[in-house]
MIMIFI-195182 format. One record per residue (C-alpha): residue in one letter; x, y, z. Coordinates in steps of 0.05 Angstrom, whole numbers, padded with zeros to 5 digits, always signed. Example, Ala and Ser with C-alpha at 12.3 -4.5 7.8 and 13.67 -1.06 7.14 Angstrom:
<nodes>
A+00246-00090+00156/S+00273-00021+00143/
</nodes>
This chain:
<nodes>
M-00284+00124-00414/T-00216+00095-00393/T-00218+00023-00368/S-00192+00019-00298/H-00127-00018-00283/A-00165-00065-00236/R-00219-00081-00287/R-00167-00093-00341/H-00135-00147-00298/G-00201-00177-00276/L-00193-00152-00204/T-00255-00140-00162/P-00254-00099-00098/L-00239-00143-00038/G-00275-00101+00014/A-00244-00082+00081/G-00183-00118+00110/I-00130-00114+00163/G-00056-00132+00168/L-00031-00198+00196/R+00013-00176+00253/R+00052-00220+00302/E+00004-00200+00359/F-00054-00231+00320/H-00023-00296+00296/E-00066-00338+00343/L-00130-00298+00345/L-00140-00273+00274/P-00148-00340+00238/R-00203-00358+00288/T-00242-00293+00292/A-00317-00295+00282/R-00318-00221+00263/A-00331-00198+00192/L-00267-00192+00152/D-00258-00191+00076/W-00183-00200+00065/V-00114-00198+00099/E-00050-00163+00080/F+00018-00188+00103/V+00089-00162+00100/S+00124-00200+00044/E+00193-00200+00077/S+00166-00238+00138/F+00148-00298+00094/L+00203-00302+00041/T+00231-00359+00083/L+00176-00409+00099/G+00162-00442+00166/G+00145-00431+00238/R+00087-00400+00275/A+00081-00341+00227/Q+00074-00387+00168/R+00020-00428+00203/A-00018-00364+00217/L-00014-00342+00144/D-00035-00410+00119/A-00095-00409+00166/C-00115-00340+00142/A-00107-00361+00069/E-00158-00416+00080/R-00210-00363+00098/W-00193-00300+00060/P-00152-00272+00002/V-00082-00256+00028/I-00041-00201-00005/P+00034-00191+00001/H+00057-00120+00015/G+00132-00109+00013/V+00180-00059+00045/G+00245-00085+00016/L+00238-00088-00059/D+00277-00022-00066/I+00244-00004-00132/G+00279+00063-00135/G+00347+00043-00110/P+00412+00051-00149/E+00431-00022-00149/P+00402-00079-00191/L+00341-00113-00162/N+00362-00168-00116/E+00358-00234-00153/D+00346-00279-00093/Y+00293-00232-00066/M+00257-00231-00132/T+00258-00307-00137/R+00230-00315-00067/L+00178-00261-00078/A+00152-00293-00142/A+00147-00361-00106/L+00110-00329-00047/V+00059-00294-00091/E+00048-00359-00129/R+00042-00400-00066/V-00013-00357-00034/D-00046-00346-00102/S-00050-00271-00090/P-00090-00231-00141/F-00039-00175-00136/F+00021-00152-00095/S+00051-00086-00075/D+00111-00046-00050/H+00131+00027-00041/L+00154+00079-00091/C+00219+00095-00055/Y+00289+00070-00044/A+00308+00027+00016/R+00379+00003+00005/L+00448+00033-00006/G+00512-00005-00016/G+00473-00070-00007/V+00451-00049+00063/Y+00377-00045+00080/L+00364+00023+00112/H+00302+00003+00152/D+00265+00063+00124/L+00227+00083+00061/L+00264+00142+00032/P+00236+00188-00022/L+00262+00193-00092/P+00273+00260-00126/F+00210+00279-00164/S+00243+00284-00231/E+00242+00257-00302/E+00308+00222-00290/A+00278+00184-00230/V+00218+00164-00273/E+00265+00137-00326/H+00303+00098-00273/V+00242+00068-00238/V+00198+00049-00298/P+00242-00008-00326/R+00251-00035-00256/V+00176-00038-00246/R+00169-00074-00313/E+00222-00124-00292/V+00185-00139-00227/M+00119-00150-00265/A+00154-00195-00315/R+00185-00237-00260/V+00124-00244-00215/E+00069-00244-00268/R+00015-00215-00225/P-00012-00143-00223/F+00036-00099-00184/L+00018-00037-00144/L+00063+00020-00121/E+00047+00058-00058/N+00058+00133-00046/I+00101+00143+00016/T+00106+00198+00068/Y+00167+00243+00064/Y+00191+00298+00110/A+00239+00334+00063/H+00245+00339-00013/M+00303+00303-00046/P+00349+00348-00087/G+00336+00349-00162/R+00261+00358-00159/T+00231+00380-00226/L+00160+00351-00219/S+00104+00355-00168/E+00093+00292-00127/A+00028+00279-00163/A+00060+00287-00232/F+00116+00241-00211/L+00068+00187-00187/R+00027+00194-00250/A+00087+00188-00296/V+00114+00126-00261/V+00050+00085-00259/E+00027+00105-00328/E+00094+00093-00363/A+00105+00027-00325/D+00032+00008-00333/C+00025-00014-00261/G-00029-00003-00208/L-00030+00048-00151/L-00037+00031-00078/L-00061+00098-00052/D-00046+00111+00021/V-00097+00163+00040/N-00065+00178+00107/N+00001+00190+00071/V-00033+00240+00025/Y-00062+00277+00084/V+00003+00277+00124/N+00044+00301+00064/A-00008+00355+00048/R-00006+00382+00118/N+00070+00379+00123/H+00084+00409+00055/G+00026+00457+00049/Y-00018+00433-00007/D-00091+00415-00016/P-00100+00339-00008/R-00163+00338-00051/A-00129+00375-00108/F-00072+00324-00101/L-00121+00267-00110/D-00153+00301-00170/A-00084+00304-00203/L-00072+00229-00198/P-00092+00175-00248/L-00147+00150-00202/E-00168+00096-00252/R-00103+00060-00231/V-00122+00057-00157/V-00131-00017-00139/Q-00121-00012-00064/V-00124+00039-00008/H-00088+00043+00058/L-00118+00078+00119/A-00079+00090+00183/G-00071+00136+00242/H-00018+00190+00249/T+00014+00230+00305/E+00006+00305+00309/L+00067+00344+00334/P+00068+00420+00343/D+00101+00433+00275/M+00087+00370+00234/L+00049+00305+00227/I+00083+00237+00233/D+00058+00175+00196/S+00060+00132+00258/H+00008+00077+00244/G-00005+00077+00318/D-00076+00102+00328/T-00145+00102+00298/V-00157+00135+00231/R-00170+00210+00240/D-00235+00240+00218/E-00199+00284+00166/V-00171+00221+00134/W-00239+00187+00133/S-00267+00249+00098/L-00211+00246+00047/Y-00224+00172+00037/Q-00297+00187+00022/Y-00276+00241-00027/L-00232+00190-00063/L-00286+00136-00066/A-00335+00185-00097/R-00287+00187-00156/T-00263+00115-00158/G-00321+00074-00132/P-00307+00015-00084/V-00233+00000-00074/S-00199-00056-00033/T-00185-00020+00033/L-00135-00040+00087/I-00129-00014+00158/E-00056-00008+00178/W-00038-00009+00252/D+00035-00024+00265/Q+00054+00011+00330/D+00021+00011+00398/I-00021-00045+00370/P-00087-00052+00408/S-00134-00111+00413/L-00154-00148+00350/E-00225-00124+00363/A-00204-00051+00360/V-00170-00060+00292/L-00231-00098+00266/D-00274-00040+00289/E-00235+00005+00242/A-00245-00045+00186/D-00319-00046+00201/R-00321+00030+00192/A-00286+00024+00125/R-00334-00031+00104/A-00393+00014+00122/V-00365+00071+00079/L-00356+00022+00021/G-00425-00006+00031/A-00456+00064+00030/L-00431+00073-00041/G-00481+00021-00065/E-00538+00055-00029/R-00532+00120-00069/
</nodes>
C-alpha cells in the first residue's frame, strides 16, 4: 500500500479549522468555541506588524496556524519572485507551520498581479513548466508544500490532458501534497459537465493533506465559486465520499464574502468536525 504524502512527512490531521479574516481579528483569538486550527492568507503577513499581526500571534498561541497563499504564481511565465520567496520562507519559519499552500494557477503577467487565479492549460508542457518551480519552492521553504485545484470558467488553449490527469502529473512529478478544494471540484464538475466523484477517483488521493470547503452561488447557467455562503449539501456529500477514501484530512471552512458572524462560521467548522469524528465510529 502506498504511504500517504502526509504520513511520509509526519503530518497528522489537524481537524476542522477556519480562516483568520479581518472581521475576526478581535473575536477569534478569544473564542471559547471548539476550533482545531487556523489558516491565514500568506500575503497579508509577509510584512510584519499591526493589528493583523497581533491577531495572528494570539491565534498561534492557541492553535496551529497555516499559511495559504494567493500570490506565489507557481504557473506564471516569469521567475519566482525572490523577495516574495524570502519573506514567505521567513513567515513559515516564524509561525512554525507544519505545511503551507498556494494555488495551481498563474496570477501575474509582466510583473503585475492580476488579482485573480487563472487556469493553466492542461498540457504536458505546463506540467514541465510547473514541476521545477514547485521543487524550487520546497527547496527554499523546507516545509511540505500543497497545491490547490482552482475553479475555472473556460479552458485555456493547448489542452491535451484532463484536469485530473494534469493535477496528478504535477503533484506526482514534483512530489508535493494536494490541497483538495471540494467545492471547486463540485463547481467545475457542474460547469464543465463531468462526474465529480469520478474526478476524485482519478486523483492521487494519497497526496491529499488538506481540504477546503466553501459555499458557492448558483446562477441560471453556471455556478460561481463565491465563498459567500454556507457549504451546500451536495458539497458535504462529496466531502464524505472523499473521506471514505482518504480517512481524516485537515479541513478548512472558507468564507471570504458576505462574511457572517464568527459563530456562523464556527458552526460550519463544527459540522466538518462531526463528519471527521464519524469516521472513527465506523
